[in-house]
N, C-alpha and C positions, 0 to 999 in steps of 0.2 A: 582254639582254647581260650576257654569258658576261667579267669578266677579276678574273685572277691576280689572286695579293698584293700582288707587288709592283708592279703597276701604278695602286693604291690609296695606295701612299703612295710621296712626294715628298724626294728628299733635293737641297735647295740652300744652299754650292757645294756638290761631289759631287767634287772636291780645294783645300783651301787650303796660301799658304805661308801661316806664324807665324812671326813673326820673334820674337827672343828678348827672352823675361823679357818678355811680349804672349798678346794673349786674341784668340782670335775667338769669334764665332759660326757654326750652322748650323740650321735650318730645317726640320723635318720636316713635310710638312705631309701631312693623312689625308682623303680622300675615300671614304669608300664609296661603293659602292656594293646594297651586300645590304647584307640585318638579319642581319648573322651577326661568329662572333668572326674576328679578322685573326693572325695570331705571324707579327712576322717580329724577323729577328735583327739590330741595328743595328752593325757594328765598325769602326773608328778607327785607325790602325794606320799608324810613321811611318815613312817613307820612307828609306833609308840610315842606318838605325838599325845598330853591331855588333853588339848584341842586340835580335830582335825584340820592338817593345814595343804591349802589343793590349789596349787600351778597349770592353770585349763588352757587352753586353746587351737583352736580349728589352723589342720591343715588342709588345704584347698591348690588342686598342683591340676592344670590340664598336659595332658601324657599327646602328647605327637607320635607316632612311629616312621620314620619311611620307610617305605617297604617297595619294590623290587617282584621285577619279574619275567622269564627268556621267553618271551612267544616267540623266536628260531636261536637252535631247532628244535625241530619235536620231539629226536630222537632220543634217548634215553639210556642209561650202561644201568644197572642190576640197584648205584643204592642209590638211583634218581637223578644222576648230573647228570646233562644235559653234553651229549656229543656230537662235533660237527662231521661230517665221514666224506671225505674225498673220494676220489674213486683213482682208480689208478689212471696216471697218468703217463703220456713218452715224453720224453728230454727234449725242455724247454716248453712246453705247453704249459694253461693257467687253464683253474678252475678255485670259481671262486663263491662261494658259501656265505647265507647271510647269517649274522650275531646277532640279535630285536628284542634289546631290554628295554624293558618298560614300568616306567617311575606310574606308581596303585595311586602311589599318598596325598595328601598333598602341603607336604616341606620339600624340599631339597632335599635331593639326593645323592652323594658323590660312590660313584662307580670306578676302582682299578681292579684293569686288567694285567696280567702279567703274564706272556708270550714269554715263553719256553721253549727254544727255538736254537739248537744245538747247532743245524745245519744251514740253519742263516736262510730259509726256503717260504720260506711261512711272513703275510703280511697283513699287520691290522692298522685299516682307516678307517673317518667315520665320512657316513652318508652325507650326502649334498645337505638335507635339511635336516640332522640329527646337531644339537647340540653341546655344544664342546670342545670345554677348555684347554685341554692339553693332550695329545700323543701321542708317546716316543714309543721306540722299541730297543732294543740291544740287542746282537750278538752273545753270544753265551762262547767266547774262542777258546779252540784247543790251546795248551797247552804246548810251548814251541818242543820241537821236535821228539814229541810224545803221540802227536794223532787222537790223542786223549781226552777228555771235555772234562 
């Protein structure tokens, strides 16, 4: 997705009226779309002034976005979400499928995975060569006496 530099900066409000002996705030929001340097000039001028009074300064910002890709599973459902398709198994047998996530950016990325498992039959663990700060899982328990989750 290509965006012009002016589209990654947003000024709010773009016009304002400031009473005498008062002040006001404007907000500049920066939303980078690429890992590159963005340069814009901010200019504020007074309307109806006899002499033009202008405040000018440069905005120089570098945008870095973390970006991850899912290498496995390759199979996707209709909206493009990856799906781990487990085979039908006999009771007490196990089938392991890989979930491979790759950080393709030059900045660290933090990934959270919520494994919602009402029956408590799935497990998630890091592969031996994976840099992982924390893995935890929790079983969603049924309500006592109802058998409902």
